[in-house]
PyMOL Python script that loads the backbone (N, CA, C, O; Angstrom):
from pymol import cmd

cmd.read_pdbstr("""\
ATOM      1  N   MET A   1      -9.204  32.648 -29.681  1.00  0.00           N
ATOM      2  CA  MET A   1      -9.737  32.548 -28.349  1.00  0.00           C
ATOM      3  C   MET A   1      -8.648  32.934 -27.316  1.00  0.00           C
ATOM      4  O   MET A   1      -7.582  32.320 -27.325  1.00  0.00           O
ATOM      5  N   PRO A   2      -8.865  33.878 -26.473  1.00  0.00           N
ATOM      6  CA  PRO A   2      -7.836  34.304 -25.582  1.00  0.00           C
ATOM      7  C   PRO A   2      -7.554  33.275 -24.505  1.00  0.00           C
ATOM      8  O   PRO A   2      -8.445  32.514 -24.127  1.00  0.00           O
ATOM      9  N   PHE A   3      -6.327  33.242 -24.004  1.00  0.00           N
ATOM     10  CA  PHE A   3      -5.939  32.383 -22.939  1.00  0.00           C
ATOM     11  C   PHE A   3      -6.597  32.914 -21.609  1.00  0.00           C
ATOM     12  O   PHE A   3      -6.559  34.107 -21.311  1.00  0.00           O
ATOM     13  N   LEU A   4      -7.182  31.985 -20.852  1.00  0.00           N
ATOM     14  CA  LEU A   4      -7.735  32.356 -19.574  1.00  0.00           C
ATOM     15  C   LEU A   4      -6.922  31.734 -18.453  1.00  0.00           C
ATOM     16  O   LEU A   4      -6.479  30.590 -18.551  1.00  0.00           O
ATOM     17  N   SER A   5      -6.732  32.500 -17.390  1.00  0.00           N
ATOM     18  CA  SER A   5      -6.056  31.902 -16.236  1.00  0.00           C
ATOM     19  C   SER A   5      -6.980  30.928 -15.526  1.00  0.00           C
ATOM     20  O   SER A   5      -8.184  30.937 -15.781  1.00  0.00           O
ATOM     21  N   PRO A   6      -6.466  30.103 -14.660  1.00  0.00           N
ATOM     22  CA  PRO A   6      -7.315  29.171 -13.938  1.00  0.00           C
ATOM     23  C   PRO A   6      -8.390  29.945 -13.159  1.00  0.00           C
ATOM     24  O   PRO A   6      -9.538  29.506 -13.102  1.00  0.00           O
ATOM     25  N   MET A   7      -8.039  31.069 -12.570  1.00  0.00           N
ATOM     26  CA  MET A   7      -9.004  31.833 -11.790  1.00  0.00           C
ATOM     27  C   MET A   7     -10.108  32.405 -12.719  1.00  0.00           C
ATOM     28  O   MET A   7     -11.276  32.432 -12.330  1.00  0.00           O
ATOM     29  N   GLU A   8      -9.752  32.857 -13.931  1.00  0.00           N
ATOM     30  CA  GLU A   8     -10.787  33.345 -14.806  1.00  0.00           C
ATOM     31  C   GLU A   8     -11.640  32.258 -15.303  1.00  0.00           C
ATOM     32  O   GLU A   8     -12.845  32.468 -15.442  1.00  0.00           O
ATOM     33  N   GLU A   9     -11.110  31.080 -15.593  1.00  0.00           N
ATOM     34  CA  GLU A   9     -11.887  29.898 -15.957  1.00  0.00           C
ATOM     35  C   GLU A   9     -12.919  29.503 -14.815  1.00  0.00           C
ATOM     36  O   GLU A   9     -14.058  29.122 -15.082  1.00  0.00           O
ATOM     37  N   LEU A  10     -12.463  29.616 -13.608  1.00  0.00           N
ATOM     38  CA  LEU A  10     -13.315  29.199 -12.488  1.00  0.00           C
ATOM     39  C   LEU A  10     -14.428  30.304 -12.386  1.00  0.00           C
ATOM     40  O   LEU A  10     -15.588  29.952 -12.172  1.00  0.00           O
ATOM     41  N   ILE A  11     -14.123  31.554 -12.524  1.00  0.00           N
ATOM     42  CA  ILE A  11     -15.145  32.569 -12.496  1.00  0.00           C
ATOM     43  C   ILE A  11     -16.158  32.462 -13.605  1.00  0.00           C
ATOM     44  O   ILE A  11     -17.355  32.664 -13.401  1.00  0.00           O
ATOM     45  N   GLN A  12     -15.642  32.127 -14.832  1.00  0.00           N
ATOM     46  CA  GLN A  12     -16.492  31.921 -15.939  1.00  0.00           C
ATOM     47  C   GLN A  12     -17.455  30.716 -15.715  1.00  0.00           C
ATOM     48  O   GLN A  12     -18.643  30.788 -16.030  1.00  0.00           O
ATOM     49  N   GLU A  13     -16.943  29.698 -15.204  1.00  0.00           N
ATOM     50  CA  GLU A  13     -17.768  28.479 -14.949  1.00  0.00           C
ATOM     51  C   GLU A  13     -18.799  28.760 -13.929  1.00  0.00           C
ATOM     52  O   GLU A  13     -19.948  28.345 -14.084  1.00  0.00           O
ATOM     53  N   GLU A  14     -18.421  29.492 -12.825  1.00  0.00           N
ATOM     54  CA  GLU A  14     -19.432  29.851 -11.855  1.00  0.00           C
ATOM     55  C   GLU A  14     -20.519  30.762 -12.442  1.00  0.00           C
ATOM     56  O   GLU A  14     -21.683  30.659 -12.054  1.00  0.00           O
ATOM     57  N   ALA A  15     -20.165  31.617 -13.337  1.00  0.00           N
ATOM     58  CA  ALA A  15     -21.132  32.448 -13.980  1.00  0.00           C
ATOM     59  C   ALA A  15     -22.145  31.670 -14.795  1.00  0.00           C
ATOM     60  O   ALA A  15     -23.351  31.917 -14.767  1.00  0.00           O
ATOM     61  N   ARG A  16     -21.550  30.658 -15.569  1.00  0.00           N
ATOM     62  CA  ARG A  16     -22.402  29.838 -16.357  1.00  0.00           C
ATOM     63  C   ARG A  16     -23.377  29.011 -15.491  1.00  0.00           C
ATOM     64  O   ARG A  16     -24.542  28.826 -15.840  1.00  0.00           O
ATOM     65  N   GLU A  17     -22.852  28.518 -14.343  1.00  0.00           N
ATOM     66  CA  GLU A  17     -23.749  27.720 -13.439  1.00  0.00           C
ATOM     67  C   GLU A  17     -24.804  28.592 -12.891  1.00  0.00           C
ATOM     68  O   GLU A  17     -25.961  28.182 -12.806  1.00  0.00           O
ATOM     69  N   GLN A  18     -24.455  29.800 -12.506  1.00  0.00           N
ATOM     70  CA  GLN A  18     -25.433  30.729 -11.945  1.00  0.00           C
ATOM     71  C   GLN A  18     -26.553  31.044 -12.975  1.00  0.00           C
ATOM     72  O   GLN A  18     -27.728  31.176 -12.634  1.00  0.00           O
ATOM     73  N   GLY A  19     -26.124  31.154 -14.232  1.00  0.00           N
ATOM     74  CA  GLY A  19     -27.103  31.443 -15.314  1.00  0.00           C
ATOM     75  C   GLY A  19     -28.032  30.258 -15.524  1.00  0.00           C
ATOM     76  O   GLY A  19     -29.231  30.444 -15.731  1.00  0.00           O
ATOM     77  N   ARG A  20     -27.489  29.022 -15.472  1.00  0.00           N
ATOM     78  CA  ARG A  20     -28.317  27.823 -15.553  1.00  0.00           C
ATOM     79  C   ARG A  20     -29.308  27.726 -14.390  1.00  0.00           C
ATOM     80  O   ARG A  20     -30.472  27.369 -14.567  1.00  0.00           O
ATOM     81  N   GLN A  21     -28.809  28.054 -13.201  1.00  0.00           N
ATOM     82  CA  GLN A  21     -29.653  28.026 -12.027  1.00  0.00           C
ATOM     83  C   GLN A  21     -30.829  28.974 -12.159  1.00  0.00           C
ATOM     84  O   GLN A  21     -31.982  28.598 -11.952  1.00  0.00           O
ATOM     85  N   GLU A  22     -30.498  30.263 -12.522  1.00  0.00           N
ATOM     86  CA  GLU A  22     -31.517  31.271 -12.689  1.00  0.00           C
ATOM     87  C   GLU A  22     -32.525  30.916 -13.759  1.00  0.00           C
ATOM     88  O   GLU A  22     -33.723  31.138 -13.587  1.00  0.00           O
ATOM     89  N   GLY A  23     -32.026  30.341 -14.915  1.00  0.00           N
ATOM     90  CA  GLY A  23     -32.956  29.912 -15.955  1.00  0.00           C
ATOM     91  C   GLY A  23     -33.910  28.782 -15.482  1.00  0.00           C
ATOM     92  O   GLY A  23     -35.079  28.741 -15.864  1.00  0.00           O
ATOM     93  N   MET A  24     -33.383  27.885 -14.656  1.00  0.00           N
ATOM     94  CA  MET A  24     -34.224  26.803 -14.109  1.00  0.00           C
ATOM     95  C   MET A  24     -35.298  27.350 -13.181  1.00  0.00           C
ATOM     96  O   MET A  24     -36.459  26.942 -13.227  1.00  0.00           O
ATOM     97  N   VAL A  25     -34.879  28.276 -12.346  1.00  0.00           N
ATOM     98  CA  VAL A  25     -35.825  28.907 -11.400  1.00  0.00           C
ATOM     99  C   VAL A  25     -36.979  29.563 -12.239  1.00  0.00           C
ATOM    100  O   VAL A  25     -38.157  29.383 -11.932  1.00  0.00           O
ATOM    101  N   GLU A  26     -36.610  30.301 -13.270  1.00  0.00           N
ATOM    102  CA  GLU A  26     -37.642  30.991 -14.076  1.00  0.00           C
ATOM    103  C   GLU A  26     -38.549  29.948 -14.786  1.00  0.00           C
ATOM    104  O   GLU A  26     -39.769  30.105 -14.813  1.00  0.00           O
ATOM    105  N   SER A  27     -37.963  28.926 -15.336  1.00  0.00           N
ATOM    106  CA  SER A  27     -38.707  27.888 -16.060  1.00  0.00           C
ATOM    107  C   SER A  27     -39.649  27.216 -15.062  1.00  0.00           C
ATOM    108  O   SER A  27     -40.808  26.982 -15.403  1.00  0.00           O
ATOM    109  N   LEU A  28     -39.212  26.901 -13.865  1.00  0.00           N
ATOM    110  CA  LEU A  28     -40.032  26.265 -12.862  1.00  0.00           C
ATOM    111  C   LEU A  28     -41.216  27.125 -12.512  1.00  0.00           C
ATOM    112  O   LEU A  28     -42.359  26.668 -12.473  1.00  0.00           O
ATOM    113  N   LEU A  29     -40.926  28.346 -12.267  1.00  0.00           N
ATOM    114  CA  LEU A  29     -42.018  29.316 -11.894  1.00  0.00           C
ATOM    115  C   LEU A  29     -43.014  29.480 -13.024  1.00  0.00           C
ATOM    116  O   LEU A  29     -44.218  29.578 -12.787  1.00  0.00           O
ATOM    117  N   GLN A  30     -42.506  29.512 -14.285  1.00  0.00           N
ATOM    118  CA  GLN A  30     -43.406  29.616 -15.403  1.00  0.00           C
ATOM    119  C   GLN A  30     -44.321  28.439 -15.511  1.00  0.00           C
ATOM    120  O   GLN A  30     -45.506  28.618 -15.793  1.00  0.00           O
ATOM    121  N   ILE A  31     -43.820  27.208 -15.295  1.00  0.00           N
ATOM    122  CA  ILE A  31     -44.638  26.045 -15.390  1.00  0.00           C
ATOM    123  C   ILE A  31     -45.776  26.117 -14.364  1.00  0.00           C
ATOM    124  O   ILE A  31     -46.952  25.899 -14.657  1.00  0.00           O
ATOM    125  N   LEU A  32     -45.326  26.449 -13.107  1.00  0.00           N
ATOM    126  CA  LEU A  32     -46.322  26.592 -12.055  1.00  0.00           C
ATOM    127  C   LEU A  32     -47.359  27.606 -12.364  1.00  0.00           C
ATOM    128  O   LEU A  32     -48.546  27.345 -12.167  1.00  0.00           O
ATOM    129  N   GLN A  33     -46.975  28.743 -12.837  1.00  0.00           N
ATOM    130  CA  GLN A  33     -47.942  29.821 -13.177  1.00  0.00           C
ATOM    131  C   GLN A  33     -48.911  29.376 -14.290  1.00  0.00           C
ATOM    132  O   GLN A  33     -50.115  29.625 -14.232  1.00  0.00           O
ATOM    133  N   ILE A  34     -48.339  28.714 -15.291  1.00  0.00           N
ATOM    134  CA  ILE A  34     -49.208  28.227 -16.405  1.00  0.00           C
ATOM    135  C   ILE A  34     -50.239  27.223 -15.806  1.00  0.00           C
ATOM    136  O   ILE A  34     -51.436  27.326 -16.075  1.00  0.00           O
ATOM    137  N   ARG A  35     -49.775  26.298 -15.028  1.00  0.00           N
ATOM    138  CA  ARG A  35     -50.634  25.248 -14.529  1.00  0.00           C
ATOM    139  C   ARG A  35     -51.645  25.693 -13.454  1.00  0.00           C
ATOM    140  O   ARG A  35     -52.785  25.232 -13.415  1.00  0.00           O
ATOM    141  N   PHE A  36     -51.168  26.631 -12.563  1.00  0.00           N
ATOM    142  CA  PHE A  36     -51.992  26.924 -11.345  1.00  0.00           C
ATOM    143  C   PHE A  36     -52.317  28.385 -11.215  1.00  0.00           C
ATOM    144  O   PHE A  36     -52.989  28.748 -10.249  1.00  0.00           O
ATOM    145  N   GLY A  37     -51.901  29.248 -12.098  1.00  0.00           N
ATOM    146  CA  GLY A  37     -52.272  30.700 -11.999  1.00  0.00           C
ATOM    147  C   GLY A  37     -51.247  31.409 -11.143  1.00  0.00           C
ATOM    148  O   GLY A  37     -50.100  30.987 -11.004  1.00  0.00           O
ATOM    149  N   GLU A  38     -51.720  32.519 -10.571  1.00  0.00           N
ATOM    150  CA  GLU A  38     -50.845  33.316  -9.732  1.00  0.00           C
ATOM    151  C   GLU A  38     -50.297  32.552  -8.500  1.00  0.00           C
ATOM    152  O   GLU A  38     -51.013  31.837  -7.800  1.00  0.00           O
ATOM    153  N   LEU A  39     -49.007  32.751  -8.293  1.00  0.00           N
ATOM    154  CA  LEU A  39     -48.337  31.971  -7.211  1.00  0.00           C
ATOM    155  C   LEU A  39     -48.281  32.810  -5.946  1.00  0.00           C
ATOM    156  O   LEU A  39     -48.087  34.022  -6.030  1.00  0.00           O
ATOM    157  N   PRO A  40     -48.446  32.199  -4.765  1.00  0.00           N
ATOM    158  CA  PRO A  40     -48.336  32.902  -3.524  1.00  0.00           C
ATOM    159  C   PRO A  40     -46.874  33.309  -3.310  1.00  0.00           C
ATOM    160  O   PRO A  40     -45.958  32.632  -3.777  1.00  0.00           O
ATOM    161  N   PRO A  41     -46.666  34.433  -2.593  1.00  0.00           N
ATOM    162  CA  PRO A  41     -45.339  34.918  -2.345  1.00  0.00           C
ATOM    163  C   PRO A  41     -44.439  33.872  -1.715  1.00  0.00           C
ATOM    164  O   PRO A  41     -43.260  33.765  -2.050  1.00  0.00           O
ATOM    165  N   GLU A  42     -45.010  33.098  -0.795  1.00  0.00           N
ATOM    166  CA  GLU A  42     -44.093  32.077  -0.181  1.00  0.00           C
ATOM    167  C   GLU A  42     -43.509  31.089  -1.119  1.00  0.00           C
ATOM    168  O   GLU A  42     -42.379  30.640  -0.923  1.00  0.00           O
ATOM    169  N   VAL A  43     -44.258  30.722  -2.160  1.00  0.00           N
ATOM    170  CA  VAL A  43     -43.769  29.838  -3.160  1.00  0.00           C
ATOM    171  C   VAL A  43     -42.653  30.488  -3.979  1.00  0.00           C
ATOM    172  O   VAL A  43     -41.599  29.907  -4.240  1.00  0.00           O
ATOM    173  N   LEU A  44     -42.960  31.757  -4.376  1.00  0.00           N
ATOM    174  CA  LEU A  44     -41.893  32.504  -5.109  1.00  0.00           C
ATOM    175  C   LEU A  44     -40.610  32.594  -4.373  1.00  0.00           C
ATOM    176  O   LEU A  44     -39.537  32.317  -4.908  1.00  0.00           O
ATOM    177  N   GLU A  45     -40.736  33.016  -3.037  1.00  0.00           N
ATOM    178  CA  GLU A  45     -39.508  33.132  -2.245  1.00  0.00           C
ATOM    179  C   GLU A  45     -38.788  31.795  -2.018  1.00  0.00           C
ATOM    180  O   GLU A  45     -37.559  31.726  -2.021  1.00  0.00           O
ATOM    181  N   ALA A  46     -39.541  30.798  -1.832  1.00  0.00           N
ATOM    182  CA  ALA A  46     -38.902  29.505  -1.558  1.00  0.00           C
ATOM    183  C   ALA A  46     -38.163  29.016  -2.793  1.00  0.00           C
ATOM    184  O   ALA A  46     -37.028  28.548  -2.706  1.00  0.00           O
ATOM    185  N   VAL A  47     -38.817  29.129  -3.945  1.00  0.00           N
ATOM    186  CA  VAL A  47     -38.146  28.667  -5.235  1.00  0.00           C
ATOM    187  C   VAL A  47     -36.937  29.528  -5.554  1.00  0.00           C
ATOM    188  O   VAL A  47     -35.907  28.993  -5.964  1.00  0.00           O
ATOM    189  N   HIS A  48     -37.020  30.822  -5.384  1.00  0.00           N
ATOM    190  CA  HIS A  48     -35.903  31.733  -5.653  1.00  0.00           C
ATOM    191  C   HIS A  48     -34.800  31.451  -4.682  1.00  0.00           C
ATOM    192  O   HIS A  48     -33.648  31.709  -5.031  1.00  0.00           O
ATOM    193  N   GLY A  49     -35.029  30.962  -3.535  1.00  0.00           N
ATOM    194  CA  GLY A  49     -34.034  30.636  -2.558  1.00  0.00           C
ATOM    195  C   GLY A  49     -33.217  29.317  -2.803  1.00  0.00           C
ATOM    196  O   GLY A  49     -32.216  29.044  -2.140  1.00  0.00           O
ATOM    197  N   ILE A  50     -33.689  28.559  -3.752  1.00  0.00           N
ATOM    198  CA  ILE A  50     -33.004  27.241  -4.047  1.00  0.00           C
ATOM    199  C   ILE A  50     -31.896  27.454  -5.054  1.00  0.00           C
ATOM    200  O   ILE A  50     -32.116  28.032  -6.119  1.00  0.00           O
ATOM    201  N   GLU A  51     -30.687  26.981  -4.713  1.00  0.00           N
ATOM    202  CA  GLU A  51     -29.555  27.181  -5.589  1.00  0.00           C
ATOM    203  C   GLU A  51     -29.015  25.825  -6.133  1.00  0.00           C
ATOM    204  O   GLU A  51     -28.216  25.818  -7.069  1.00  0.00           O
ATOM    205  N   GLU A  52     -29.433  24.731  -5.573  1.00  0.00           N
ATOM    206  CA  GLU A  52     -28.988  23.412  -5.981  1.00  0.00           C
ATOM    207  C   GLU A  52     -29.703  22.956  -7.226  1.00  0.00           C
ATOM    208  O   GLU A  52     -30.929  22.841  -7.232  1.00  0.00           O
ATOM    209  N   MET A  53     -28.948  22.689  -8.299  1.00  0.00           N
ATOM    210  CA  MET A  53     -29.575  22.289  -9.566  1.00  0.00           C
ATOM    211  C   MET A  53     -30.354  20.978  -9.429  1.00  0.00           C
ATOM    212  O   MET A  53     -31.444  20.849  -9.986  1.00  0.00           O
ATOM    213  N   ASP A  54     -29.801  19.997  -8.686  1.00  0.00           N
ATOM    214  CA  ASP A  54     -30.539  18.736  -8.531  1.00  0.00           C
ATOM    215  C   ASP A  54     -31.872  18.874  -7.832  1.00  0.00           C
ATOM    216  O   ASP A  54     -32.801  18.122  -8.126  1.00  0.00           O
ATOM    217  N   ILE A  55     -31.988  19.818  -6.914  1.00  0.00           N
ATOM    218  CA  ILE A  55     -33.213  20.092  -6.240  1.00  0.00           C
ATOM    219  C   ILE A  55     -34.162  20.861  -7.230  1.00  0.00           C
ATOM    220  O   ILE A  55     -35.364  20.602  -7.289  1.00  0.00           O
ATOM    221  N   LEU A  56     -33.595  21.756  -7.951  1.00  0.00           N
ATOM    222  CA  LEU A  56     -34.464  22.490  -8.952  1.00  0.00           C
ATOM    223  C   LEU A  56     -34.999  21.501 -10.027  1.00  0.00           C
ATOM    224  O   LEU A  56     -36.166  21.587 -10.411  1.00  0.00           O
ATOM    225  N   ASN A  57     -34.187  20.608 -10.488  1.00  0.00           N
ATOM    226  CA  ASN A  57     -34.622  19.584 -11.509  1.00  0.00           C
ATOM    227  C   ASN A  57     -35.699  18.707 -10.909  1.00  0.00           C
ATOM    228  O   ASN A  57     -36.661  18.351 -11.589  1.00  0.00           O
ATOM    229  N   LEU A  58     -35.548  18.355  -9.648  1.00  0.00           N
ATOM    230  CA  LEU A  58     -36.555  17.503  -9.007  1.00  0.00           C
ATOM    231  C   LEU A  58     -37.897  18.265  -8.956  1.00  0.00           C
ATOM    232  O   LEU A  58     -38.943  17.714  -9.301  1.00  0.00           O
ATOM    233  N   LEU A  59     -37.850  19.512  -8.530  1.00  0.00           N
ATOM    234  CA  LEU A  59     -39.066  20.351  -8.415  1.00  0.00           C
ATOM    235  C   LEU A  59     -39.706  20.544  -9.788  1.00  0.00           C
ATOM    236  O   LEU A  59     -40.928  20.520  -9.939  1.00  0.00           O
ATOM    237  N   PHE A  60     -38.844  20.736 -10.775  1.00  0.00           N
ATOM    238  CA  PHE A  60     -39.302  20.967 -12.154  1.00  0.00           C
ATOM    239  C   PHE A  60     -40.141  19.741 -12.603  1.00  0.00           C
ATOM    240  O   PHE A  60     -41.266  19.875 -13.086  1.00  0.00           O
ATOM    241  N   ARG A  61     -39.572  18.602 -12.429  1.00  0.00           N
ATOM    242  CA  ARG A  61     -40.301  17.352 -12.865  1.00  0.00           C
ATOM    243  C   ARG A  61     -41.597  17.258 -12.032  1.00  0.00           C
ATOM    244  O   ARG A  61     -42.653  16.925 -12.571  1.00  0.00           O
ATOM    245  N   GLU A  62     -41.521  17.542 -10.767  1.00  0.00           N
ATOM    246  CA  GLU A  62     -42.782  17.365  -9.958  1.00  0.00           C
ATOM    247  C   GLU A  62     -43.771  18.422 -10.374  1.00  0.00           C
ATOM    248  O   GLU A  62     -44.969  18.138 -10.353  1.00  0.00           O
ATOM    249  N   ALA A  63     -43.356  19.660 -10.764  1.00  0.00           N
ATOM    250  CA  ALA A  63     -44.304  20.684 -11.190  1.00  0.00           C
ATOM    251  C   ALA A  63     -45.076  20.249 -12.380  1.00  0.00           C
ATOM    252  O   ALA A  63     -46.242  20.620 -12.508  1.00  0.00           O
ATOM    253  N   ILE A  64     -44.511  19.500 -13.243  1.00  0.00           N
ATOM    254  CA  ILE A  64     -45.125  19.037 -14.508  1.00  0.00           C
ATOM    255  C   ILE A  64     -46.266  18.042 -14.210  1.00  0.00           C
ATOM    256  O   ILE A  64     -47.325  18.096 -14.835  1.00  0.00           O
ATOM    257  N   ALA A  65     -46.028  17.128 -13.240  1.00  0.00           N
ATOM    258  CA  ALA A  65     -46.916  15.998 -12.925  1.00  0.00           C
ATOM    259  C   ALA A  65     -47.893  16.217 -11.796  1.00  0.00           C
ATOM    260  O   ALA A  65     -48.967  15.614 -11.780  1.00  0.00           O
ATOM    261  N   ILE A  66     -47.556  17.034 -10.888  1.00  0.00           N
ATOM    262  CA  ILE A  66     -48.323  17.166  -9.652  1.00  0.00           C
ATOM    263  C   ILE A  66     -49.779  17.702  -9.907  1.00  0.00           C
ATOM    264  O   ILE A  66     -49.977  18.497 -10.826  1.00  0.00           O
ATOM    265  N   ALA A  67     -50.745  17.290  -9.135  1.00  0.00           N
ATOM    266  CA  ALA A  67     -52.186  17.573  -9.317  1.00  0.00           C
ATOM    267  C   ALA A  67     -52.584  19.001  -8.916  1.00  0.00           C
ATOM    268  O   ALA A  67     -53.500  19.562  -9.517  1.00  0.00           O
ATOM    269  N   SER A  68     -51.929  19.598  -7.928  1.00  0.00           N
ATOM    270  CA  SER A  68     -52.376  20.862  -7.447  1.00  0.00           C
ATOM    271  C   SER A  68     -51.239  21.696  -6.816  1.00  0.00           C
ATOM    272  O   SER A  68     -50.208  21.171  -6.394  1.00  0.00           O
ATOM    273  N   LEU A  69     -51.469  22.959  -6.777  1.00  0.00           N
ATOM    274  CA  LEU A  69     -50.493  23.855  -6.172  1.00  0.00           C
ATOM    275  C   LEU A  69     -50.233  23.490  -4.700  1.00  0.00           C
ATOM    276  O   LEU A  69     -49.100  23.503  -4.218  1.00  0.00           O
ATOM    277  N   ALA A  70     -51.369  23.156  -3.996  1.00  0.00           N
ATOM    278  CA  ALA A  70     -51.263  22.794  -2.610  1.00  0.00           C
ATOM    279  C   ALA A  70     -50.304  21.577  -2.418  1.00  0.00           C
ATOM    280  O   ALA A  70     -49.465  21.560  -1.517  1.00  0.00           O
ATOM    281  N   GLU A  71     -50.466  20.582  -3.293  1.00  0.00           N
ATOM    282  CA  GLU A  71     -49.624  19.394  -3.281  1.00  0.00           C
ATOM    283  C   GLU A  71     -48.139  19.764  -3.504  1.00  0.00           C
ATOM    284  O   GLU A  71     -47.238  19.238  -2.851  1.00  0.00           O
ATOM    285  N   PHE A  72     -47.926  20.719  -4.486  1.00  0.00           N
ATOM    286  CA  PHE A  72     -46.631  21.158  -4.787  1.00  0.00           C
ATOM    287  C   PHE A  72     -45.969  21.893  -3.583  1.00  0.00           C
ATOM    288  O   PHE A  72     -44.785  21.709  -3.303  1.00  0.00           O
ATOM    289  N   GLN A  73     -46.759  22.711  -2.902  1.00  0.00           N
ATOM    290  CA  GLN A  73     -46.267  23.405  -1.718  1.00  0.00           C
ATOM    291  C   GLN A  73     -45.798  22.390  -0.608  1.00  0.00           C
ATOM    292  O   GLN A  73     -44.743  22.558   0.003  1.00  0.00           O
ATOM    293  N   VAL A  74     -46.614  21.367  -0.391  1.00  0.00           N
ATOM    294  CA  VAL A  74     -46.247  20.295   0.527  1.00  0.00           C
ATOM    295  C   VAL A  74     -44.926  19.666   0.140  1.00  0.00           C
ATOM    296  O   VAL A  74     -44.046  19.463   0.976  1.00  0.00           O
ATOM    297  N   PHE A  75     -44.799  19.355  -1.172  1.00  0.00           N
ATOM    298  CA  PHE A  75     -43.586  18.708  -1.658  1.00  0.00           C
ATOM    299  C   PHE A  75     -42.439  19.642  -1.551  1.00  0.00           C
ATOM    300  O   PHE A  75     -41.356  19.202  -1.165  1.00  0.00           O
ATOM    301  N   LEU A  76     -42.582  20.890  -1.858  1.00  0.00           N
ATOM    302  CA  LEU A  76     -41.509  21.848  -1.809  1.00  0.00           C
ATOM    303  C   LEU A  76     -41.010  22.013  -0.310  1.00  0.00           C
ATOM    304  O   LEU A  76     -39.813  22.109  -0.039  1.00  0.00           O
ATOM    305  N   THR A  77     -41.973  22.038   0.597  1.00  0.00           N
ATOM    306  CA  THR A  77     -41.567  22.160   2.023  1.00  0.00           C
ATOM    307  C   THR A  77     -40.786  20.954   2.469  1.00  0.00           C
ATOM    308  O   THR A  77     -39.812  21.086   3.211  1.00  0.00           O
ATOM    309  N   SER A  78     -41.191  19.782   2.034  1.00  0.00           N
ATOM    310  CA  SER A  78     -40.508  18.524   2.475  1.00  0.00           C
ATOM    311  C   SER A  78     -39.146  18.506   1.782  1.00  0.00           C
ATOM    312  O   SER A  78     -38.177  18.082   2.413  1.00  0.00           O
ATOM    313  N   VAL A  79     -39.016  18.911   0.600  1.00  0.00           N
ATOM    314  CA  VAL A  79     -37.693  18.915  -0.058  1.00  0.00           C
ATOM    315  C   VAL A  79     -36.757  19.955   0.609  1.00  0.00           C
ATOM    316  O   VAL A  79     -35.585  19.667   0.848  1.00  0.00           O
ATOM    317  N   LYS A  80     -37.276  21.143   0.901  1.00  0.00           N
ATOM    318  CA  LYS A  80     -36.436  22.227   1.584  1.00  0.00           C
ATOM    319  C   LYS A  80     -36.059  21.736   2.984  1.00  0.00           C
ATOM    320  O   LYS A  80     -34.944  21.979   3.445  1.00  0.00           O
ATOM    321  N   THR A  81     -36.969  21.055   3.652  1.00  0.00           N
ATOM    322  CA  THR A  81     -36.664  20.595   5.018  1.00  0.00           C
ATOM    323  C   THR A  81     -35.554  19.502   5.033  1.00  0.00           C
ATOM    324  O   THR A  81     -34.671  19.466   5.891  1.00  0.00           O
ATOM    325  N   SER A  82     -35.673  18.637   4.034  1.00  0.00           N
ATOM    326  CA  SER A  82     -34.696  17.535   3.987  1.00  0.00           C
ATOM    327  C   SER A  82     -33.296  18.099   3.596  1.00  0.00           C
ATOM    328  O   SER A  82     -32.295  17.478   3.956  1.00  0.00           O
ATOM    329  N   VAL A  83     -33.185  19.214   2.898  1.00  0.00           N
ATOM    330  CA  VAL A  83     -31.913  19.791   2.438  1.00  0.00           C
ATOM    331  C   VAL A  83     -31.270  20.579   3.620  1.00  0.00           C
ATOM    332  O   VAL A  83     -30.048  20.642   3.753  1.00  0.00           O
ATOM    333  N   GLU A  84     -32.119  21.157   4.442  1.00  0.00           N
ATOM    334  CA  GLU A  84     -31.594  22.055   5.469  1.00  0.00           C
ATOM    335  C   GLU A  84     -31.036  21.268   6.607  1.00  0.00           C
ATOM    336  O   GLU A  84     -30.544  21.848   7.575  1.00  0.00           O
TER     337      GLU A  84
END
""", "prot")
cmd.dss("prot")
cmd.show_as("cartoon", "prot")
cmd.util.cbc("prot")
cmd.orient("prot")
């Protein structure tokens, strides 16, 4: 295993984190599509715009249990508003 400088290690960790974030976004959208069908563009844009893993995890859990896409949209708006 080659030696990595601290900067290379930081870049590598950031790349891994970005990969995890992108995977979570795709998983979240997949769950929503399976449960509720085609998603409106505003939901797609809002979910793609979230970078915080803790928020994505919260949304993921909510997507599994929530009763409707409309309820998820309300929850998504409230979460995004509280973060901004």
